[in-house]
TORGU-347968 format. One record per atom (N, C-alpha, C): residue in three letters; atom name; x, y, z. Coordinates in nm, 3 decimals. Layout:
+--------+-------+---------+---------+---------+
! residu ! atome !      xx !      yy !      zz !
+--------+-------+---------+---------+---------+
!    ALA !    CA !       X !       Y !       Z !
...
+--------+-------+---------+---------+---------+
//
This chain:
+--------+-------+---------+---------+---------+
! residu ! atome !      xx !      yy !      zz !
+--------+-------+---------+---------+---------+
!    MET !     N !   5.127 !  13.720 !  13.365 !
!    MET !    CA !   5.130 !  13.859 !  13.326 !
!    MET !     C !   5.001 !  13.928 !  13.367 !
!    MET !     N !   5.012 !  14.047 !  13.419 !
!    MET !    CA !   4.897 !  14.121 !  13.468 !
!    MET !     C !   4.851 !  14.221 !  13.363 !
!    ASN !     N !   4.720 !  14.225 !  13.338 !
!    ASN !    CA !   4.665 !  14.327 !  13.249 !
!    ASN !     C !   4.670 !  14.462 !  13.316 !
!    THR !     N !   4.665 !  14.566 !  13.237 !
!    THR !    CA !   4.668 !  14.699 !  13.293 !
!    THR !     C !   4.534 !  14.767 !  13.273 !
!    ALA !     N !   4.507 !  14.866 !  13.357 !
!    ALA !    CA !   4.386 !  14.946 !  13.347 !
!    ALA !     C !   4.421 !  15.089 !  13.384 !
!    THR !     N !   4.351 !  15.181 !  13.325 !
!    THR !    CA !   4.371 !  15.321 !  13.357 !
!    THR !     C !   4.257 !  15.365 !  13.448 !
!    ILE !     N !   4.291 !  15.431 !  13.556 !
!    ILE !    CA !   4.188 !  15.484 !  13.647 !
!    ILE !     C !   4.214 !  15.633 !  13.667 !
!    ARG !     N !   4.108 !  15.704 !  13.693 !
!    ARG !    CA !   4.119 !  15.847 !  13.722 !
!    ARG !     C !   4.111 !  15.866 !  13.872 !
!    ILE !     N !   4.209 !  15.934 !  13.926 !
!    ILE !    CA !   4.216 !  15.960 !  14.070 !
!    ILE !     C !   4.226 !  16.111 !  14.090 !
!    PRO !     N !   4.144 !  16.165 !  14.178 !
!    PRO !    CA !   4.155 !  16.309 !  14.205 !
!    PRO !     C !   4.298 !  16.345 !  14.245 !
!    GLU !     N !   4.340 !  16.462 !  14.203 !
!    GLU !    CA !   4.478 !  16.505 !  14.224 !
!    GLU !     C !   4.521 !  16.496 !  14.371 !
!    ASP !     N !   4.434 !  16.538 !  14.462 !
!    ASP !    CA !   4.471 !  16.534 !  14.604 !
!    ASP !     C !   4.495 !  16.391 !  14.653 !
!    LYS !     N !   4.412 !  16.297 !  14.605 !
!    LYS !    CA !   4.430 !  16.156 !  14.644 !
!    LYS !     C !   4.558 !  16.101 !  14.582 !
!    LYS !     N !   4.584 !  16.139 !  14.458 !
!    LYS !    CA !   4.706 !  16.095 !  14.390 !
!    LYS !     C !   4.830 !  16.142 !  14.466 !
!    ASN !     N !   4.828 !  16.266 !  14.510 !
!    ASN !    CA !   4.941 !  16.319 !  14.586 !
!    ASN !     C !   4.959 !  16.246 !  14.719 !
!    MET !     N !   4.847 !  16.213 !  14.782 !
!    MET !    CA !   4.856 !  16.138 !  14.908 !
!    MET !     C !   4.911 !  15.998 !  14.883 !
!    LEU !     N !   4.867 !  15.934 !  14.775 !
!    LEU !    CA !   4.918 !  15.801 !  14.740 !
!    LEU !     C !   5.069 !  15.806 !  14.713 !
!    LYS !     N !   5.113 !  15.911 !  14.644 !
!    LYS !    CA !   5.256 !  15.926 !  14.618 !
!    LYS !     C !   5.334 !  15.937 !  14.748 !
!    ALA !     N !   5.281 !  16.015 !  14.843 !
!    ALA !    CA !   5.348 !  16.033 !  14.971 !
!    ALA !     C !   5.356 !  15.901 !  15.047 !
!    VAL !     N !   5.244 !  15.828 !  15.051 !
!    VAL !    CA !   5.240 !  15.699 !  15.121 !
!    VAL !     C !   5.335 !  15.600 !  15.054 !
!    SER !     N !   5.336 !  15.600 !  14.921 !
!    SER !    CA !   5.423 !  15.505 !  14.851 !
!    SER !     C !   5.570 !  15.532 !  14.881 !
!    CYS !     N !   5.605 !  15.660 !  14.895 !
!    CYS !    CA !   5.743 !  15.694 !  14.931 !
!    CYS !     C !   5.774 !  15.650 !  15.074 !
!    LEU !     N !   5.682 !  15.677 !  15.165 !
!    LEU !    CA !   5.703 !  15.640 !  15.305 !
!    LEU !     C !   5.715 !  15.489 !  15.324 !
!    GLU !     N !   5.631 !  15.415 !  15.251 !
!    GLU !    CA !   5.630 !  15.269 !  15.266 !
!    GLU !     C !   5.722 !  15.198 !  15.168 !
!    ASN !     N !   5.786 !  15.275 !  15.082 !
!    ASN !    CA !   5.875 !  15.220 !  14.980 !
!    ASN !     C !   5.803 !  15.114 !  14.895 !
!    LYS !     N !   5.678 !  15.150 !  14.853 !
!    LYS !    CA !   5.597 !  15.063 !  14.769 !
!    LYS !     C !   5.558 !  15.141 !  14.645 !
!    LYS !     N !   5.532 !  15.068 !  14.537 !
!    LYS !    CA !   5.479 !  15.131 !  14.417 !
!    LYS !     C !   5.331 !  15.161 !  14.438 !
!    ILE !     N !   5.283 !  15.266 !  14.374 !
!    ILE !    CA !   5.143 !  15.304 !  14.387 !
!    ILE !     C !   5.052 !  15.189 !  14.344 !
!    ASN !     N !   5.087 !  15.122 !  14.234 !
!    ASN !    CA !   5.001 !  15.012 !  14.189 !
!    ASN !     C !   4.994 !  14.900 !  14.293 !
!    GLU !     N !   5.102 !  14.876 !  14.368 !
!    GLU !    CA !   5.099 !  14.774 !  14.474 !
!    GLU !     C !   4.999 !  14.814 !  14.582 !
!    ILE !     N !   4.998 !  14.942 !  14.618 !
!    ILE !    CA !   4.904 !  14.991 !  14.719 !
!    ILE !     C !   4.761 !  14.976 !  14.669 !
!    ILE !     N !   4.738 !  15.013 !  14.543 !
!    ILE !    CA !   4.602 !  15.005 !  14.487 !
!    ILE !     C !   4.555 !  14.860 !  14.480 !
!    VAL !     N !   4.642 !  14.769 !  14.436 !
!    VAL !    CA !   4.605 !  14.627 !  14.430 !
!    VAL !     C !   4.572 !  14.575 !  14.571 !
!    GLU !     N !   4.651 !  14.615 !  14.669 !
!    GLU !    CA !   4.626 !  14.576 !  14.808 !
!    GLU !     C !   4.490 !  14.629 !  14.855 !
!    LEU !     N !   4.459 !  14.752 !  14.823 !
!    LEU !    CA !   4.330 !  14.811 !  14.861 !
!    LEU !     C !   4.214 !  14.737 !  14.795 !
!    ILE !     N !   4.230 !  14.703 !  14.667 !
!    ILE !    CA !   4.125 !  14.630 !  14.596 !
!    ILE !     C !   4.104 !  14.493 !  14.659 !
!    GLU !     N !   4.213 !  14.424 !  14.693 !
!    GLU !    CA !   4.202 !  14.293 !  14.757 !
!    GLU !     C !   4.129 !  14.302 !  14.891 !
!    GLU !     N !   4.162 !  14.405 !  14.971 !
!    GLU !    CA !   4.094 !  14.425 !  15.099 !
!    GLU !     C !   3.945 !  14.453 !  15.078 !
!    TYR !     N !   3.914 !  14.536 !  14.980 !
!    TYR !    CA !   3.775 !  14.570 !  14.950 !
!    TYR !     C !   3.696 !  14.446 !  14.910 !
!    LEU !     N !   3.753 !  14.367 !  14.820 !
!    LEU !    CA !   3.686 !  14.245 !  14.774 !
!    LEU !     C !   3.669 !  14.145 !  14.887 !
!    GLN !     N !   3.765 !  14.136 !  14.976 !
!    GLN !    CA !   3.754 !  14.045 !  15.091 !
!    GLN !     C !   3.639 !  14.087 !  15.182 !
!    ARG !     N !   3.625 !  14.219 !  15.203 !
!    ARG !    CA !   3.515 !  14.269 !  15.286 !
!    ARG !     C !   3.380 !  14.239 !  15.223 !
!    HIS !     N !   3.376 !  14.229 !  15.091 !
!    HIS !    CA !   3.251 !  14.207 !  15.020 !
!    HIS !     C !   3.238 !  14.065 !  14.964 !
!    LYS !     N !   3.320 !  13.975 !  15.015 !
!    LYS !    CA !   3.323 !  13.837 !  14.965 !
!    LYS !     C !   3.186 !  13.770 !  14.974 !
!    GLU !     N !   3.119 !  13.786 !  15.087 !
!    GLU !    CA !   2.989 !  13.722 !  15.105 !
!    GLU !     C !   2.888 !  13.776 !  15.004 !
!    THR !     N !   2.888 !  13.905 !  14.982 !
!    THR !    CA !   2.797 !  13.965 !  14.885 !
!    THR !     C !   2.826 !  13.912 !  14.745 !
!    ILE !     N !   2.954 !  13.904 !  14.710 !
!    ILE !    CA !   2.993 !  13.855 !  14.578 !
!    ILE !     C !   2.947 !  13.709 !  14.562 !
!    GLU !     N !   2.963 !  13.629 !  14.666 !
!    GLU !    CA !   2.919 !  13.490 !  14.660 !
!    GLU !     C !   2.768 !  13.480 !  14.642 !
!    LEU !     N !   2.694 !  13.564 !  14.714 !
!    LEU !    CA !   2.548 !  13.562 !  14.701 !
!    LEU !     C !   2.504 !  13.606 !  14.562 !
!    LEU !     N !   2.569 !  13.708 !  14.507 !
!    LEU !    CA !   2.533 !  13.756 !  14.374 !
!    LEU !     C !   2.563 !  13.654 !  14.265 !
!    SER !     N !   2.651 !  13.558 !  14.295 !
!    SER !    CA !   2.685 !  13.456 !  14.195 !
!    SER !     C !   2.582 !  13.343 !  14.191 !
!    ILE !     N !   2.487 !  13.341 !  14.285 !
!    ILE !    CA !   2.383 !  13.238 !  14.285 !
!    ILE !     C !   2.281 !  13.273 !  14.176 !
!    PRO !     N !   2.264 !  13.186 !  14.077 !
!    PRO !    CA !   2.171 !  13.216 !  13.967 !
!    PRO !     C !   2.029 !  13.243 !  14.017 !
!    GLY !     N !   1.972 !  13.355 !  13.975 !
!    GLY !    CA !   1.833 !  13.387 !  14.007 !
!    GLY !     C !   1.809 !  13.447 !  14.144 !
!    LEU !     N !   1.912 !  13.454 !  14.228 !
!    LEU !    CA !   1.890 !  13.503 !  14.364 !
!    LEU !     C !   1.843 !  13.648 !  14.365 !
!    SER !     N !   1.906 !  13.732 !  14.286 !
!    SER !    CA !   1.870 !  13.874 !  14.283 !
!    SER !     C !   1.722 !  13.892 !  14.247 !
!    GLU !     N !   1.675 !  13.817 !  14.148 !
!    GLU !    CA !   1.535 !  13.826 !  14.106 !
!    GLU !     C !   1.441 !  13.777 !  14.215 !
!    ARG !     N !   1.480 !  13.669 !  14.283 !
!    ARG !    CA !   1.395 !  13.615 !  14.391 !
!    ARG !     C !   1.387 !  13.712 !  14.507 !
!    VAL !     N !   1.498 !  13.777 !  14.541 !
!    VAL !    CA !   1.499 !  13.875 !  14.650 !
!    VAL !     C !   1.411 !  13.994 !  14.612 !
!    ALA !     N !   1.422 !  14.041 !  14.487 !
!    ALA !    CA !   1.341 !  14.154 !  14.442 !
!    ALA !     C !   1.192 !  14.119 !  14.447 !
!    ALA !     N !   1.157 !  13.998 !  14.404 !
!    ALA !    CA !   1.017 !  13.954 !  14.407 !
!    ALA !     C !   0.966 !  13.944 !  14.550 !
!    ALA !     N !   1.047 !  13.888 !  14.638 !
!    ALA !    CA !   1.007 !  13.876 !  14.779 !
!    ALA !     C !   0.991 !  14.014 !  14.842 !
!    SER !     N !   1.079 !  14.107 !  14.808 !
!    SER !    CA !   1.070 !  14.243 !  14.860 !
!    SER !     C !   0.940 !  14.311 !  14.814 !
!    ALA !     N !   0.906 !  14.291 !  14.687 !
!    ALA !    CA !   0.782 !  14.349 !  14.634 !
!    ALA !     C !   0.661 !  14.290 !  14.704 !
!    GLU !     N !   0.662 !  14.159 !  14.728 !
!    GLU !    CA !   0.552 !  14.094 !  14.801 !
!    GLU !     C !   0.539 !  14.152 !  14.941 !
!    PHE !     N !   0.652 !  14.168 !  15.007 !
!    PHE !    CA !   0.651 !  14.220 !  15.144 !
!    PHE !     C !   0.591 !  14.361 !  15.147 !
!    ARG !     N !   0.631 !  14.446 !  15.050 !
!    ARG !    CA !   0.579 !  14.584 !  15.046 !
!    ARG !     C !   0.428 !  14.585 !  15.023 !
!    LYS !     N !   0.376 !  14.482 !  14.955 !
!    LYS !    CA !   0.233 !  14.473 !  14.930 !
!    LYS !     C !   0.158 !  14.411 !  15.048 !
!    GLY !     N !   0.231 !  14.379 !  15.155 !
!    GLY !    CA !   0.168 !  14.323 !  15.273 !
!    GLY !     C !   0.140 !  14.174 !  15.262 !
!    LYS !     N !   0.206 !  14.106 !  15.172 !
!    LYS !    CA !   0.181 !  13.963 !  15.152 !
!    LYS !     C !   0.273 !  13.874 !  15.235 !
!    GLY !     N !   0.351 !  13.933 !  15.323 !
!    GLY !    CA !   0.442 !  13.854 !  15.405 !
!    GLY !     C !   0.369 !  13.785 !  15.519 !
!    ILE !     N !   0.441 !  13.702 !  15.590 !
!    ILE !    CA !   0.384 !  13.637 !  15.708 !
!    ILE !     C !   0.465 !  13.678 !  15.830 !
!    SER !     N !   0.405 !  13.662 !  15.947 !
!    SER !    CA !   0.474 !  13.700 !  16.070 !
!    SER !     C !   0.589 !  13.604 !  16.098 !
!    LEU !     N !   0.681 !  13.649 !  16.178 !
!    LEU !    CA !   0.794 !  13.564 !  16.216 !
!    LEU !     C !   0.744 !  13.439 !  16.287 !
!    LYS !     N !   0.645 !  13.456 !  16.373 !
!    LYS !    CA !   0.588 !  13.343 !  16.447 !
!    LYS !     C !   0.531 !  13.239 !  16.350 !
!    ASN !     N !   0.454 !  13.284 !  16.251 !
!    ASN !    CA !   0.397 !  13.190 !  16.154 !
!    ASN !     C !   0.505 !  13.131 !  16.064 !
!    GLY !     N !   0.606 !  13.208 !  16.035 !
!    GLY !    CA !   0.717 !  13.158 !  15.955 !
!    GLY !     C !   0.789 !  13.045 !  16.026 !
!    ARG !     N !   0.808 !  13.062 !  16.156 !
!    ARG !    CA !   0.874 !  12.956 !  16.234 !
!    ARG !     C !   0.790 !  12.829 !  16.236 !
!    LYS !     N !   0.659 !  12.847 !  16.246 !
!    LYS !    CA !   0.570 !  12.730 !  16.244 !
!    LYS !     C !   0.583 !  12.656 !  16.113 !
!    GLU !     N !   0.589 !  12.734 !  16.002 !
!    GLU !    CA !   0.603 !  12.673 !  15.870 !
!    GLU !     C !   0.733 !  12.594 !  15.859 !
!    LEU !     N !   0.841 !  12.651 !  15.913 !
!    LEU !    CA !   0.970 !  12.584 !  15.906 !
!    LEU !     C !   0.977 !  12.460 !  15.993 !
!    ASP !     N !   0.900 !  12.457 !  16.101 !
!    ASP !    CA !   0.902 !  12.342 !  16.192 !
!    ASP !     C !   0.825 !  12.222 !  16.136 !
!    ARG !     N !   0.747 !  12.242 !  16.034 !
!    ARG !    CA !   0.667 !  12.132 !  15.977 !
!    ARG !     C !   0.751 !  12.029 !  15.912 !
+--------+-------+---------+---------+---------+
//
């Protein structure tokens, strides 16, 4: 069983969805679910990265360090990785 949710859609978009649903002989909710699935698929990698515990904080800290000029050059970074 699928849970329901209420969403607000601007009237012009709602009318366009109604027209498309008639043309494609689909229910509006089927179109919306399809759009959500496509959107999530496009953002799958981001969602996976956000699920890594602590990653967001580490990225924010690294970004702050970089802005303060505490980063290293790509050349030196490669040397560090080759060790």
